[in-house]
N, C-alpha and C positions, 0 to 999 in steps of 0.2 A: 909470074910465079904464083899470084893467085886459081893462074885455071890449073897449075901443075899440080896445086894443093887439095883443091875440087878433085879435081881427076882421082887420087890417091885415096881420098875418103870414098868416092863412088864405087872405086874396087874394093876397097873395103869393107865398107858395108854387103856389096853385091859377095862377097868369098865369103863372109861371117852369114848372112841368110842362107846362102848352097848349101853351108854346114846344117846349119838350125834346121833347115828344110828335109836336110835326111836326117839327122838328128829324129826328127817329132814323124816322118813317114814311114822309121824303121820299128816302128810297133806288133808292126807279122810280117815272116814272108811267105804270101800266099802259096810257093809253090813248098814249102815247110811244113806249113798246115796242112796242104795236103799228101805229106807224105805219114800222117802218123793214121796209125787203122784204128779203127773203131773197135769194143768189144763183141765179141756175137749175140751180144747182148741187145747190144746198139743201133746195131746196123739194118734193121728191120724201121727203124725210124729213120736214119738218112732216104734206104730208097723210098719211105714215103714222101720221106720231105723232095725228095728227087720230084716227083710226081706230077707237082706243082706249075712242074713248068718255070720254075722261081732260079735265078742266080744266084748265086753265093751272095749274102747279101755282106759287102765289105764297108761303106762309108754310107750316112747318112743321105746323101746324093743317089745312091743304086732304091734304099731305102722311099726316099720321095718320090724315083719314078717308078715304082708300082704302087705308088697312091694315087700319082695321076692317071694312070693307066688303067683304075679303077680296078686294081688285084688288091689292093691292102686298105681295110676296114679298121678306121677307131674301136679300140673297146671303151664300155663306159665305165665309169669310174663305181660303178656302183653296177650290179643288177637282180635279178630274185635271185635270191640264195648266194651271192659272192660279192667282193670287193676284191679292189684292186688295191694293192697297197700304195707307197711312194714307189716310182720309179728312180731309180740311176743311174743300171746299166743294161738298162733292154727299153722300147717302145713299145705304148698300147695303138699296138695295130697287128692284123692278123689277117690270116685270105680268109671268102668269105664262107670256106664248111670247117674251119678252125674257130671263129667266132661266134656262129652259131650254135657250133658241137658246145661251147666252154658253155653260153649260154641254158645249151638243155643241159645240160650236167648242176648247173647250181636252179635251174626250177625243181629237178628228179631230186638235186639235194636238199634242196626248200622244202618239198613236198612230203620227202621220208621224215624228213627231222622236226615236222614244221614250224617249220618259218624260219632255222636256222644260217649261218650266212659262211661259210670256207673264205681264204686272201687267195689271192694268185698273188704269186708272187716275185714272179716274169714272165714277158713275152717275151718279142721279137728283140733279138741282139746283131747288133753289127758285128764283124772281125775288128772292129774300133773298137764296141763298146769291152771284147770278151777281154782284147788289152788291160781296157780300163779297170777288166773285175781281178782277171789276174794280179794285179796290182794289190788287192787288198784282198783277195781269196784266193791261194794258193792250187785248192781244186776246181775251180774253172778249167773248161775243156783247153786241153792243148790245139786241137784239131779242129777241124770242122762240127756244128754242130748243130741239130737240128733248129736253134732256135735261129741260127743263120735263116731259114730260107722263110720262115714269115706263118709256120703251120704249129710252133709247138709253144707249149706256155708249163706253167709250174703252182703247183699247189700244195701251200705251207698245211702238215698236215699236226701242227702246234699251234695254231691259230684261226681259232675260231669267234668268229662275231662279235671281232677285233681286238682280242684277248688273247694273247699272248703263254698260254697255257696250255701244255700237255691232256688232252680231251681224249678217253679211249673210246670212248661210246660214238663219237663224233668221227673219228676218225676212222672207228671200223665204219659206216657209217656211208661216209667218204669213199671206201677203198668199197663198198658193196656198190655203188654209182659206180664207180668208174672198171670193175668189173664186166657190170651189164653193157657198156657199151663197149669195152673189148672184145666180150665177144659176142657184139653184135656186129662185128668188121672195121667198126668206126675208127676205132683209139689203139694207140699202145701207149703200155704206160710201163713206168719204170719208179718203184719207189727208194729215194736215198736217202741215204742218212745220215750221212756229213753234212748234206745239205736241210734235214729234214722239212723234203719236200713229196711231192709224186713230181715227177715228170712225165707231162701228158705231149704225144704228139695225136694228131689228126692224118689222118690217112686220107686218101683221094677214095674215098665210097662213090 
Protein backbone atom coordinates (compact mmCIF):
# COMPACT_ATOMS: atom_id res chain seq x y z
CA UNK A 1 0.00 0.00 0.00
CA UNK A 2 2.84 2.37 0.90
CA UNK A 3 4.57 1.60 -2.39
CA UNK A 4 1.39 2.48 -4.28
CA UNK A 5 1.07 5.74 -2.33
CA UNK A 6 4.68 6.69 -3.08
CA UNK A 7 4.10 5.91 -6.75
CA UNK A 8 1.11 8.27 -6.97
CA UNK A 9 2.98 10.98 -5.06
CA UNK A 10 5.91 10.64 -7.46
CA UNK A 11 3.59 10.73 -10.48
CA UNK A 12 1.74 13.80 -9.18
CA UNK A 13 5.02 15.56 -8.44
CA UNK A 14 6.37 14.78 -11.90
CA UNK A 15 3.23 16.11 -13.62
CA UNK A 16 3.21 19.25 -11.43
CA UNK A 17 6.90 19.88 -12.14
CA UNK A 18 6.40 19.41 -15.88
CA UNK A 19 3.49 21.86 -15.91
CA UNK A 20 5.46 24.38 -13.83
CA UNK A 21 8.42 24.05 -16.18
CA UNK A 22 6.20 24.73 -19.16
CA UNK A 23 4.77 27.82 -17.50
CA UNK A 24 8.20 29.16 -16.53
CA UNK A 25 9.61 28.55 -20.02
CA UNK A 26 6.65 30.18 -21.77
CA UNK A 27 8.01 33.66 -21.15
CA UNK A 28 8.81 34.01 -24.83
CA UNK A 29 8.53 32.05 -28.05
CA UNK A 30 11.61 32.62 -30.22
CA UNK A 31 9.65 31.99 -33.42
CA UNK A 32 7.10 34.63 -32.44
CA UNK A 33 9.82 37.06 -31.35
CA UNK A 34 11.53 36.70 -34.73
CA UNK A 35 8.28 37.49 -36.54
CA UNK A 36 8.20 41.03 -35.14
CA UNK A 37 9.44 43.36 -37.86
CA UNK A 38 11.84 46.15 -36.81
CA UNK A 39 11.19 49.73 -37.85
CA UNK A 40 13.12 51.27 -40.74
CA UNK A 41 15.03 53.39 -38.21
CA UNK A 42 15.95 50.39 -36.06
CA UNK A 43 16.96 47.94 -38.79
CA UNK A 44 20.56 49.29 -39.10
CA UNK A 45 21.04 48.62 -35.37
CA UNK A 46 20.15 44.94 -35.83
CA UNK A 47 22.28 44.63 -38.95
CA UNK A 48 25.25 46.06 -37.05
CA UNK A 49 24.62 43.70 -34.13
CA UNK A 50 24.58 40.59 -36.31
CA UNK A 51 27.96 41.48 -37.80
CA UNK A 52 29.70 40.54 -34.53
CA UNK A 53 28.88 36.82 -34.99
CA UNK A 54 27.02 36.68 -31.68
CA UNK A 55 23.86 34.56 -31.66
CA UNK A 56 20.73 35.94 -30.04
CA UNK A 57 21.20 35.84 -26.27
CA UNK A 58 18.28 33.90 -24.88
CA UNK A 59 19.44 32.95 -21.38
CA UNK A 60 22.13 33.54 -18.77
CA UNK A 61 23.87 30.39 -20.02
CA UNK A 62 24.29 31.95 -23.47
CA UNK A 63 25.88 35.06 -21.95
CA UNK A 64 28.22 32.92 -19.85
CA UNK A 65 29.27 30.97 -22.93
CA UNK A 66 30.51 34.15 -24.62
CA UNK A 67 32.21 35.30 -21.42
CA UNK A 68 34.06 31.99 -21.30
CA UNK A 69 35.09 32.40 -24.93
CA UNK A 70 36.50 35.85 -24.16
CA UNK A 71 34.02 37.63 -26.44
CA UNK A 72 32.18 39.51 -23.68
CA UNK A 73 34.02 41.87 -21.37
CA UNK A 74 32.93 43.32 -18.04
CA UNK A 75 31.96 47.00 -18.00
CA UNK A 76 33.14 48.65 -14.79
CA UNK A 77 30.59 50.42 -12.59
CA UNK A 78 32.30 53.72 -13.30
CA UNK A 79 34.87 55.18 -15.64
CA UNK A 80 35.98 58.53 -16.93
CA UNK A 81 32.84 60.47 -17.82
CA UNK A 82 30.30 57.76 -17.02
CA UNK A 83 28.58 55.77 -14.28
CA UNK A 84 26.57 52.57 -14.63
CA UNK A 85 23.33 52.59 -12.65
CA UNK A 86 22.09 49.52 -10.74
CA UNK A 87 21.07 47.02 -13.42
CA UNK A 88 17.90 45.01 -12.79
CA UNK A 89 17.11 43.98 -16.37
CA UNK A 90 20.47 43.89 -18.14
CA UNK A 91 24.07 42.79 -17.59
CA UNK A 92 27.32 44.77 -17.49
CA UNK A 93 28.98 42.99 -20.41
CA UNK A 94 29.77 44.13 -23.92
CA UNK A 95 31.77 42.94 -26.90
CA UNK A 96 35.24 44.49 -27.00
CA UNK A 97 34.51 47.26 -29.53
CA UNK A 98 31.36 48.30 -27.69
CA UNK A 99 33.17 48.47 -24.35
CA UNK A 100 35.99 50.54 -25.87
CA UNK A 101 33.51 52.83 -27.63
CA UNK A 102 31.57 53.42 -24.41
CA UNK A 103 34.80 54.33 -22.63
CA UNK A 104 35.78 56.67 -25.48
CA UNK A 105 32.38 58.36 -25.41
CA UNK A 106 32.71 58.83 -21.65
CA UNK A 107 36.24 60.25 -21.90
CA UNK A 108 35.27 62.69 -24.66
CA UNK A 109 32.15 63.80 -22.78
CA UNK A 110 34.24 64.36 -19.64
CA UNK A 111 36.77 66.42 -21.57
CA UNK A 112 34.15 68.60 -23.25
CA UNK A 113 32.17 69.19 -20.05
CA UNK A 114 35.15 69.59 -17.70
CA UNK A 115 34.62 66.43 -15.67
CA UNK A 116 30.84 65.86 -15.80
CA UNK A 117 29.45 62.30 -15.96
CA UNK A 118 26.50 60.65 -17.69
CA UNK A 119 24.61 57.51 -16.61
CA UNK A 120 24.49 54.22 -18.50
CA UNK A 121 21.03 52.80 -17.81
CA UNK A 122 21.10 49.50 -19.72
CA UNK A 123 23.58 47.18 -21.43
CA UNK A 124 23.43 43.58 -22.63
CA UNK A 125 20.06 41.89 -22.28
CA UNK A 126 18.82 38.33 -22.82
CA UNK A 127 15.37 37.45 -24.12
CA UNK A 128 14.56 36.30 -20.59
CA UNK A 129 15.62 39.72 -19.29
CA UNK A 130 13.33 41.35 -21.85
CA UNK A 131 10.41 39.23 -20.63
CA UNK A 132 10.97 40.39 -17.08
CA UNK A 133 11.32 43.98 -18.27
CA UNK A 134 8.05 43.85 -20.21
CA UNK A 135 6.22 42.95 -17.02
CA UNK A 136 7.11 46.37 -15.59
CA UNK A 137 7.55 48.35 -18.82
CA UNK A 138 5.08 47.82 -21.65
CA UNK A 139 7.35 49.83 -23.99
CA UNK A 140 10.06 47.14 -23.88
CA UNK A 141 10.70 45.51 -27.24
CA UNK A 142 8.45 42.60 -28.26
CA UNK A 143 10.89 41.59 -30.98
CA UNK A 144 14.64 41.17 -31.17
CA UNK A 145 16.63 44.03 -29.66
CA UNK A 146 20.20 44.99 -30.45
CA UNK A 147 20.73 44.63 -26.69
CA UNK A 148 20.38 40.86 -27.33
CA UNK A 149 23.78 40.78 -29.06
CA UNK A 150 26.05 42.51 -26.56
CA UNK A 151 26.94 45.59 -28.59
CA UNK A 152 24.29 48.10 -27.45
CA UNK A 153 23.81 50.27 -24.40
CA UNK A 154 21.52 53.08 -23.27
CA UNK A 155 22.61 56.43 -21.85
CA UNK A 156 20.11 58.49 -19.86
CA UNK A 157 19.72 62.09 -20.95
CA UNK A 158 18.00 63.09 -17.70
CA UNK A 159 20.61 61.82 -15.23
CA UNK A 160 24.00 63.51 -15.08
CA UNK A 161 26.49 63.41 -12.20
CA UNK A 162 24.21 60.77 -10.66
CA UNK A 163 21.38 63.29 -10.26
CA UNK A 164 17.98 62.70 -11.85
CA UNK A 165 17.16 66.09 -13.32
CA UNK A 166 16.84 67.51 -16.82
CA UNK A 167 19.92 69.43 -17.91
CA UNK A 168 19.57 70.78 -21.47
CA UNK A 169 23.20 71.93 -21.58
CA UNK A 170 24.65 68.51 -20.67
CA UNK A 171 22.09 66.71 -22.84
CA UNK A 172 23.22 68.78 -25.83
CA UNK A 173 26.88 68.09 -24.97
CA UNK A 174 26.16 64.35 -24.82
CA UNK A 175 24.37 64.34 -28.17
CA UNK A 176 27.23 66.29 -29.71
CA UNK A 177 29.62 63.53 -28.65
CA UNK A 178 27.30 60.82 -29.98
CA UNK A 179 26.95 62.67 -33.29
CA UNK A 180 30.75 62.80 -33.53
CA UNK A 181 31.04 59.00 -33.26
CA UNK A 182 28.07 58.46 -35.56
CA UNK A 183 29.75 60.63 -38.20
CA UNK A 184 32.92 58.53 -37.83
CA UNK A 185 30.86 55.42 -38.61
CA UNK A 186 31.40 53.96 -35.14
CA UNK A 187 27.83 53.97 -33.82
CA UNK A 188 24.15 54.33 -34.57
CA UNK A 189 21.99 56.08 -32.01
CA UNK A 190 18.32 56.83 -31.44
CA UNK A 191 16.81 59.26 -28.96
CA UNK A 192 14.14 57.27 -27.11
CA UNK A 193 11.78 59.80 -25.57
CA UNK A 194 9.62 57.26 -23.72
CA UNK A 195 12.72 55.89 -21.95
CA UNK A 196 14.50 59.27 -21.65
CA UNK A 197 17.67 57.77 -23.06
CA UNK A 198 19.87 57.53 -26.11
CA UNK A 199 19.96 53.98 -27.46
CA UNK A 200 23.47 53.39 -28.86
CA UNK A 201 24.51 50.47 -31.04
CA UNK A 202 28.20 50.05 -31.81
CA UNK A 203 29.09 49.11 -35.37
CA UNK A 204 31.72 46.53 -36.26
CA UNK A 205 34.13 49.17 -37.56
